[in-house]
N, C-alpha and C positions, 0 to 999 in steps of 0.2 A: 326262818326256822327250818331246820333239816328234819326230814322225817323218813324213816326206813320204809321201803316199799319191797314187797316180796313177790315173786311170780306166782306162788301157790299159796293161798290163805290156809293157815293152820299147819304149815310145814315148817319145821325149825330150820334155820340157816345159821351158820354154814352146815353142810351135811357131807358125809364121805359118800362119793359116787364110785370111786374105783381106787384100788390100792395096787401098787407095782413095785415090788422090791422093798427092802428094808432101809431105814434110816442108817446113816453111817454111825459108828461109835463116836462117843465125845472125843474131842481133841485129835481127830484124824487129819487135820490141817486142810480143810476144804476140799473141793472137787478133785484137785490133782492128787492131794494126799490119800484121798479115798480110792482113787484109781490105783495108786501105787500099793496101798494096803491090800486091795483085792488081788492084785497081781502076785503080791507076796504070799498071800494065803493059799491061792490056787497052785503055785509052783513049789513043791518042796525043795527044789534045787535054787530057788531065789535066794540071794544073798541075805535078805531080811526076813525070810520065812520063820526061823525059829524066834526072832526078835518080836515079830508081830504076834505070834502065838502066845508067847510069854506076856507081852504087853496087854493082850486082850484078856487073857486068863479064863475065857469061856469059848464054847463052840460058837461059830458065826456063820449063818447061812444067809447070804445076801438076797436070796429068793424066797425066804420063808417069811410068810406074811400072816399076821394074826388079825385078819379083817374084822372080826367081832370085836376085838379089844379096841382097835383103832376107831371103829364106828362108835363104840360106847364112849370113847374119849372125846370125839368130836361132837356127839350129842350132848355130853355134859357141858362142853365149851358153848355150844349153841344155847343151852338153857341158861347159862350164866349171862349171855349177851342179849336175851330177849328184852326188847324196849319196854320200859315201864310206862304206863299211861301217863300222859301229862296232867298235871294238876293246874287248873286255872284259878288264878286269884282274883 
């Protein structure tokens, strides 16, 4: 029988320890597509700059992080994963 063990009793896992950078937008075509997307956004002379701005439709700062919101999301996930006590029959 598998049983979860945690390094610190009473602490919910998983938990957010550090946040660095934003997640890429949906449908950006993986890491290489995200790199191209960022290049196009940063350079107003890039051939796809206008296209990427129009596609995204909102401002995007890859360095902006809402750590509190991320921590709340991870905590909610952790709470949903809390192991239930086993019932012996």
